[in-house]
C-alpha positions as CSV (number, residue, x, y, z in Angstrom):
1,X,71.7,-52.0,175.0
2,X,70.0,-49.6,173.3
3,X,66.5,-50.5,171.5
4,X,66.7,-48.3,168.5
5,X,64.6,-46.9,165.7
6,X,65.1,-45.1,162.7
7,X,64.2,-42.9,159.9
8,X,65.7,-41.3,156.9
9,X,64.1,-37.8,155.9
10,X,65.4,-36.1,152.2
11,X,67.4,-33.9,153.0
12,X,64.7,-30.1,152.8
13,X,64.1,-27.6,155.7
14,X,60.7,-28.9,156.0
15,X,61.6,-32.3,157.0
16,X,63.0,-31.1,159.6
17,X,59.3,-30.4,161.4
18,X,58.7,-34.1,160.3
19,X,61.9,-35.3,162.2
20,X,60.8,-33.5,165.5
21,X,57.6,-35.5,165.4
22,X,59.0,-38.7,164.9
23,X,61.3,-38.3,168.0
24,X,58.5,-36.4,169.8
25,X,56.2,-40.1,169.3
26,X,59.1,-42.2,170.0
27,X,59.6,-40.5,173.8
28,X,56.3,-39.6,174.2
29,X,55.7,-42.5,176.4
30,X,59.9,-42.5,177.8
31,X,60.7,-38.6,178.1
32,X,62.4,-36.9,178.1
33,X,60.2,-34.9,174.9
34,X,61.4,-31.4,175.3
35,X,65.1,-32.0,175.1
36,X,65.0,-34.7,172.6
37,X,62.8,-32.8,170.0
38,X,65.5,-29.9,170.4
39,X,68.2,-31.9,170.0
40,X,66.9,-33.4,166.8
41,X,65.9,-30.2,165.5
42,X,69.1,-29.1,166.0
43,X,71.3,-31.3,164.5
44,X,68.5,-32.0,161.9
45,X,68.8,-28.4,161.0
46,X,72.6,-28.5,161.0
47,X,72.3,-31.3,158.8
48,X,70.6,-30.3,156.0
49,X,72.1,-26.4,156.3
50,X,75.7,-27.7,156.5
51,X,76.2,-31.1,155.3
52,X,76.0,-32.6,152.1
53,X,72.3,-33.9,152.8
54,X,71.2,-30.7,152.0
55,X,71.9,-31.4,148.4
56,X,69.9,-32.0,145.6
57,X,68.7,-35.6,146.6
58,X,70.3,-35.5,149.6
59,X,69.1,-37.6,153.1
60,X,69.8,-37.3,157.0
61,X,69.0,-40.2,159.6
62,X,67.7,-40.0,162.6
63,X,68.1,-42.7,165.0
64,X,66.3,-42.9,168.3
65,X,67.8,-45.4,171.0
66,X,66.5,-46.1,174.5
67,X,68.5,-47.4,177.0
68,X,68.0,-47.9,181.1
69,X,68.7,-44.6,181.8
70,X,68.8,-42.6,178.8
71,X,67.8,-41.6,175.3
72,X,70.1,-41.1,172.4
73,X,69.4,-38.9,169.6
74,X,71.5,-39.4,166.7
75,X,71.3,-37.5,163.1
76,X,73.4,-39.2,160.7
77,X,74.4,-36.8,157.9
78,X,76.1,-36.8,154.1
79,X,79.5,-35.1,155.4
80,X,81.1,-31.9,153.8
81,X,83.5,-29.8,154.5
82,X,81.8,-28.2,157.6
83,X,83.3,-29.9,160.8
84,X,80.8,-29.5,163.6
85,X,82.1,-27.6,166.4
86,X,81.0,-25.5,169.7
87,X,81.0,-21.7,169.4
88,X,81.7,-19.2,171.7
89,X,77.6,-18.0,171.9
90,X,79.4,-14.7,172.3
91,X,78.7,-14.5,168.5
92,X,75.9,-11.4,167.9
93,X,75.0,-13.8,163.8
94,X,72.1,-15.6,164.0
95,X,72.4,-18.7,164.7
96,X,75.3,-21.4,165.7
97,X,74.2,-21.9,169.0
98,X,72.6,-25.1,168.4
99,X,75.4,-27.2,169.9
100,X,75.9,-25.4,173.0
101,X,72.2,-25.5,173.6
102,X,72.7,-29.4,173.2
103,X,75.9,-29.7,175.3
104,X,73.7,-28.2,177.9
105,X,70.8,-30.3,178.5
106,X,72.5,-33.4,177.9
107,X,74.7,-36.1,179.9
108,X,77.0,-36.3,176.6
109,X,77.4,-35.4,173.1
110,X,79.9,-36.4,170.5
111,X,80.4,-36.6,166.4
112,X,81.6,-39.5,164.6
113,X,83.3,-39.2,161.1
114,X,82.6,-41.6,158.6
115,X,83.7,-42.4,154.9
116,X,80.8,-41.1,153.5
117,X,79.5,-38.8,156.3
118,X,79.4,-38.2,159.9
119,X,77.3,-38.6,162.9
120,X,76.2,-36.2,165.8
121,X,74.6,-38.0,168.7
122,X,73.5,-36.6,172.3
123,X,72.8,-38.5,174.9
124,X,70.0,-37.5,177.5
125,X,68.7,-38.3,181.0
126,X,65.8,-40.9,180.8
127,X,62.6,-39.3,182.9
128,X,61.8,-40.7,186.5
129,X,64.9,-43.3,186.0
């Protein structure tokens, strides 16, 4: 069973830093802080850039869950035309590597589509467990 914390943020690029601070403060005692901050940074940035969350009056929700041996970071956005997917990493263009970074440090990750949006989540191994 997960103990969960959540917070909604306006869908603005500068709010990604606030989401990082929120996750860092929650994971400071439970770890892994660096990986959790990386995950929320990538997912929140994707929500603002690639979903309706980045439009006027948009928002995204960050959920942090603590299980016995995992920390689950989830970002819920307002959906859009683009489906989150792994890029091949060979692209020379800026960006497009966020989900690859997440896949590299997470035990598991995935995408769940909802009628009015989607959530992208990653589970990280807890430190010292």
